[in-house]
C-alpha positions as a Markdown table, in Angstrom:
| # | Residue | x | y | z |
|---|---|---|---|---|
| 1 | Unk | -3.3 | 8.0 | -21.5 |
| 2 | Unk | -1.7 | 11.4 | -21.1 |
| 3 | Unk | 1.3 | 10.0 | -19.3 |
| 4 | Unk | 3.0 | 6.8 | -18.4 |
| 5 | Unk | 2.0 | 4.9 | -15.2 |
| 6 | Unk | 5.5 | 5.5 | -13.8 |
| 7 | Unk | 5.2 | 9.2 | -14.4 |
| 8 | Unk | 1.8 | 9.3 | -12.8 |
| 9 | Unk | 3.0 | 7.4 | -9.7 |
| 10 | Unk | 6.1 | 9.6 | -9.3 |
| 11 | Unk | 4.0 | 12.8 | -9.7 |
| 12 | Unk | 1.7 | 11.7 | -6.9 |
| 13 | Unk | 4.4 | 10.3 | -4.6 |
| 14 | Unk | 3.2 | 6.7 | -5.0 |
| 15 | Unk | 5.2 | 3.5 | -5.4 |
| 16 | Unk | 4.4 | 0.6 | -7.7 |
| 17 | Unk | 5.8 | -2.9 | -7.8 |
| 18 | Unk | 6.0 | -5.4 | -10.7 |
| 19 | Unk | 7.1 | -9.0 | -11.3 |
| 20 | Unk | 5.4 | -10.0 | -8.1 |
| 21 | Unk | 3.7 | -13.5 | -7.9 |
| 22 | Unk | 0.3 | -12.3 | -6.7 |
| 23 | Unk | -1.0 | -15.8 | -6.3 |
| 24 | Unk | 1.8 | -16.6 | -3.8 |
| 25 | Unk | 1.2 | -13.3 | -2.0 |
| 26 | Unk | -2.5 | -14.1 | -1.6 |
| 27 | Unk | -1.7 | -17.6 | -0.4 |
| 28 | Unk | 0.7 | -16.1 | 2.2 |
| 29 | Unk | -1.9 | -13.7 | 3.5 |
| 30 | Unk | -4.6 | -16.4 | 3.5 |
| 31 | Unk | -2.4 | -18.7 | 5.5 |
| 32 | Unk | -0.8 | -16.2 | 7.9 |
| 33 | Unk | -3.2 | -13.3 | 8.2 |
| 34 | Unk | -2.1 | -9.7 | 7.9 |
| 35 | Unk | 1.5 | -9.2 | 7.2 |
| 36 | Unk | 3.8 | -6.2 | 7.6 |
| 37 | Unk | 6.1 | -5.3 | 4.8 |
| 38 | Unk | 8.4 | -2.5 | 3.6 |
| 39 | Unk | 8.9 | -1.3 | 0.1 |
| 40 | Unk | 11.6 | 1.2 | -0.7 |
| 41 | Unk | 13.2 | 2.9 | -3.7 |
| 42 | Unk | 15.9 | 4.3 | -1.4 |
| 43 | Unk | 17.1 | 1.4 | 0.7 |
| 44 | Unk | 18.5 | -1.7 | -0.9 |
| 45 | Unk | 20.4 | -3.3 | 2.0 |
| 46 | Unk | 18.3 | -6.1 | 3.5 |
| 47 | Unk | 19.4 | -5.4 | 7.1 |
| 48 | Unk | 18.5 | -1.7 | 6.7 |
| 49 | Unk | 15.1 | -2.8 | 5.3 |
| 50 | Unk | 14.5 | -5.0 | 8.3 |
| 51 | Unk | 15.4 | -2.1 | 10.7 |
| 52 | Unk | 12.9 | 0.2 | 8.8 |
| 53 | Unk | 10.2 | -2.5 | 9.2 |
| 54 | Unk | 10.9 | -3.0 | 12.9 |
| 55 | Unk | 10.6 | 0.8 | 13.4 |
| 56 | Unk | 7.3 | 1.0 | 11.6 |
| 57 | Unk | 3.9 | 0.9 | 13.4 |
| 58 | Unk | 2.5 | -2.5 | 14.2 |
| 59 | Unk | -0.8 | -3.5 | 12.5 |
| 60 | Unk | -2.8 | -3.2 | 15.7 |
| 61 | Unk | -1.4 | 0.3 | 16.3 |
| 62 | Unk | -2.9 | 1.8 | 13.1 |
| 63 | Unk | -6.6 | 2.9 | 12.7 |
| 64 | Unk | -6.8 | 1.9 | 9.0 |
| 65 | Unk | -10.4 | 3.0 | 8.7 |
| 66 | Unk | -9.4 | 6.5 | 9.7 |
| 67 | Unk | -6.5 | 6.4 | 7.3 |
| 68 | Unk | -8.6 | 5.6 | 4.2 |
| 69 | Unk | -11.8 | 7.4 | 5.1 |
| 70 | Unk | -12.7 | 10.7 | 3.5 |
| 71 | Unk | -12.7 | 13.9 | 5.6 |
| 72 | Unk | -15.8 | 15.1 | 3.7 |
| 73 | Unk | -19.3 | 13.6 | 3.5 |
| 74 | Unk | -20.7 | 12.8 | 0.1 |
| 75 | Unk | -24.3 | 12.6 | -0.8 |
| 76 | Unk | -25.4 | 10.6 | -3.8 |
| 77 | Unk | -28.9 | 11.7 | -5.0 |
| 78 | Unk | -29.2 | 9.9 | -8.2 |
| 79 | Unk | -28.8 | 6.2 | -9.1 |
| 80 | Unk | -26.6 | 5.0 | -11.9 |
| 81 | Unk | -29.6 | 3.5 | -13.8 |
């Protein structure tokens, strides 16, 4: 690798989390469906985090397909085998 994961994430304006029990997270999502959350490197006060979450868009207000889709069409002309 040319740089650390932390350096890469910072350079690209992304956030990472660690020491998270992913099994528990998957169980919560499986049992409760989609959940909203807030992750911040700037806010540490729980009440302020709750306010930030309440101000964020609701799950049914966001077109996630549009958010993750590419703006440009790609044409694959050759298979991988």
